[in-house]
C-alpha positions in Angstrom: 16.1 -36.5 -5.5 18.2 -33.7 -3.2 18.2 -33.9 0.4 15.9 -30.5 1.3 18.5 -30.2 4.5 21.8 -30.5 2.5 23.3 -26.8 2.1 22.8 -25.2 -1.2 26.1 -24.7 -3.5 27.0 -21.1 -4.1 24.9 -19.5 -6.8 22.3 -21.9 -6.6 18.9 -20.7 -7.5 17.2 -20.6 -4.1 13.6 -20.9 -5.9 14.4 -23.5 -8.8 11.9 -26.2 -8.8 12.1 -29.8 -7.2 11.4 -32.9 -8.4 7.8 -32.1 -8.3 7.8 -29.1 -10.3 7.0 -26.9 -7.1 9.5 -24.5 -5.2 11.7 -26.1 -3.5 11.2 -23.7 -0.3 7.7 -23.1 0.4 7.9 -19.2 1.2 9.1 -19.2 -2.8 5.8 -20.1 -3.5 3.7 -19.1 -0.6 1.5 -16.3 -2.0 1.1 -14.0 1.1 5.2 -13.5 1.1 5.2 -13.0 -2.6 2.8 -10.2 -1.8 4.4 -9.1 0.8 7.8 -9.2 -0.5 7.0 -7.6 -3.8 5.0 -5.0 -2.0 8.2 -4.2 0.1 10.5 -4.4 -2.9 8.0 -2.4 -5.3 7.8 0.4 -2.7 10.8 0.9 -1.2 12.0 3.6 -4.1 8.4 5.5 -3.6 9.0 5.5 0.5 12.6 6.9 0.2 10.9 9.9 -2.1 8.5 10.3 0.5 11.1 10.4 3.3 13.1 13.0 1.5 10.1 15.2 1.0 9.6 14.6 4.8 6.7 13.0 4.2 6.0 9.8 6.6 4.4 6.7 4.5 1.3 7.0 7.0 0.7 10.5 5.9 1.1 9.6 2.2 -1.6 6.8 2.7 -3.9 9.2 4.5 -3.9 11.8 1.9 -4.0 9.2 -0.8 -7.0 7.6 0.8 -8.7 11.1 1.3 -8.1 12.0 -2.5 -11.5 12.6 -4.4 -13.3 12.0 -1.5 -15.9 14.0 0.6 -14.5 12.6 3.7 -13.6 9.3 5.4 -14.4 8.1 8.8 -11.3 7.5 11.0 -12.3 4.0 11.0 -12.1 3.7 7.4 -9.1 5.5 6.9 -7.2 3.0 9.9 -8.8 0.2 7.3 -7.4 1.7 4.1 -4.2 2.5 5.5 -3.2 -0.9 6.8 -2.9 1.1 10.4 -4.6 0.9 14.1 -7.2 3.5 14.4 -5.4 5.1 17.8 -2.1 5.6 15.2 -4.6 7.2 12.3 -6.3 9.6 15.1 -2.7 10.8 16.5 -1.6 11.2 12.5 -4.7 13.2 11.2 -4.4 15.2 14.9 -1.2 16.1 13.4 -2.3 16.8 9.9 -5.0 19.3 11.3 -2.5 21.4 12.8 -0.5 21.6 9.7 -3.8 22.3 8.0 -3.9 19.8 5.5 -7.1 18.2 7.2 -10.1 19.2 8.7 -12.6 17.2 10.6 -16.6 17.5 9.9 -19.0 16.5 11.7 -22.1 14.9 10.2 -25.0 16.7 10.3 -27.5 13.8 10.4 -25.3 11.4 12.7 -23.1 13.8 15.4 -21.0 10.9 16.6 -20.0 10.6 13.1 -16.6 12.7 12.4 -15.5 12.4 8.7 -11.4 13.5 7.3 -11.4 15.8 4.4 -8.4 17.0 2.9 -8.1 21.5 2.9 -6.8 22.9 -0.3 -3.1 22.7 1.0 -3.8 19.1 1.5 -5.1 18.7 -1.6 -2.1 20.3 -3.2 0.2 18.3 -1.6 -1.2 15.2 -2.3 -1.6 16.2 -6.1 2.1 16.0 -5.8 2.5 13.0 -4.5 0.1 11.2 -6.7 2.3 12.6 -9.6 5.5 11.2 -8.0 3.6 7.8 -7.3 2.4 7.8 -10.7 5.8 8.3 -12.3 7.0 5.4 -10.0 4.5 3.3 -10.6 4.7 3.9 -14.7 8.6 2.7 -14.2 6.9 -0.4 -12.3 4.6 -1.4 -15.5 7.2 -0.6 -18.1 9.7 -3.0 -16.3 6.9 -5.6 -15.5 4.9 -5.2 -18.9 1.3 -3.4 -19.3 -0.4 -6.5 -20.1 0.8 -8.1 -16.9 0.5 -5.3 -14.5 -3.2 -5.1 -15.7 -3.8 -8.8 -15.5 -1.9 -8.6 -11.7 -4.0 -5.7 -10.6 -7.0 -7.4 -11.8 -5.9 -10.5 -9.9 -5.2 -8.4 -6.7 -8.8 -6.6 -6.8 -10.3 -10.1 -7.1 -8.4 -11.5 -4.3 -9.1 -8.2 -1.8 -12.7 -8.9 -3.0 -13.1 -12.6 -2.2 -11.4 -11.6 1.2 -14.3 -10.5 2.2 -13.0 -7.0 2.4 -15.2 -3.9 2.6 -12.7 -1.4 2.3 
């Protein structure tokens, strides 16, 4: 059995299984690490494309979440965009100043405010979604359609089982 503290020889596969069949390093089999790493790697190219268009990732996330809705509260945007509410509020302020979103007060409860895309916001997000779909198609082709569907299903079940209602 190999000494875990011994240095690996150059070129050795760090994810190679140990004698018990598990990855030699904890992180190589740790689900949360793998999810985060895969997300970072898979998102990097698309995020570079957003940056080239002058669209920050938080703006993309807000626009994408709003697409296909009649409006979403800032709290729900924060949860779905993986950001805190004050950050989302400031970003929505900037998007509203650019004419990409509007705030609509709920007629039944004036304390509730929904954020909704404007026609200009719809046009921008539609262009971005086309880019996102093309990027995703490349990832799906590299992985294979069957495995991609299994992964999407597994991730949806993981999210549902974690008790997230967003």
